[in-house]
C-alpha positions in Angstrom: 0.0 0.0 0.0 1.2 3.5 -0.8 0.0 6.6 1.1 -0.2 10.0 -0.6 -1.8 13.3 -0.2 -4.9 13.6 -2.5 -4.6 15.7 -5.6 -6.8 18.4 -4.0 -4.3 19.1 -1.2 -3.0 22.7 -1.2 0.6 23.6 -1.7 0.6 25.1 1.8 -0.3 21.8 3.4 2.3 20.0 1.4 4.9 22.6 2.7 3.8 22.1 6.3 3.4 18.3 6.4 5.0 15.3 4.8 3.7 11.8 4.5 5.7 8.6 4.4 4.5 6.6 1.4 5.3 3.3 3.0 3.6 3.5 6.4 1.3 6.7 6.1 3.1 8.5 8.9 2.5 12.2 8.7 5.2 14.6 10.0 5.4 18.3 10.6 7.9 20.1 8.4 7.9 23.5 10.1 6.3 25.4 13.0 2.6 25.9 13.3 1.2 29.3 14.3 -2.2 29.3 15.9 -2.8 33.0 14.9 -2.1 32.1 11.3 -4.3 29.0 11.1 -5.9 27.1 14.0 -6.6 23.9 12.1 -5.7 21.9 9.0 -8.0 19.5 7.2 -6.7 17.5 4.2 -7.5 14.3 2.4 -5.1 11.3 2.3 -5.3 8.4 -0.1 -4.1 4.8 0.3 -3.5 2.9 -2.9 -2.7 -0.7 -3.4 -0.3 -2.0 -6.2 -2.9 -4.1 -7.9 -4.0 -4.0 -11.5 -6.1 -1.9 -11.6 -5.1 -0.3 -8.3 -7.7 0.2 -5.7 -7.7 3.1 -3.2 -9.3 4.3 0.0 -9.6 7.9 1.3 -9.8 9.6 4.6 -9.7 13.1 6.0 -6.9 14.1 8.4 -7.7 16.9 10.9 -4.9 18.7 12.8 -6.1 21.1 15.5 -3.5 23.7 16.5 -3.5 24.8 20.1 -2.5 28.3 21.3 0.3 27.7 23.8 0.0 31.4 24.9 -3.4 30.8 26.5 
């Protein structure tokens, strides 16, 4: 199975997060700022290597907490 961001994911999300194609682990690439954006929602796709390939989709929600409060 290969894990990837769906085609509709914005460039900003791809700059902020990375996804490991082999295990689906999502990692943060930079610092999140609550004042800039308090949450991120983006679709992720899991595809098998069959012929034809089958896929499943889910929505990932990341809620940013304001550490100043």
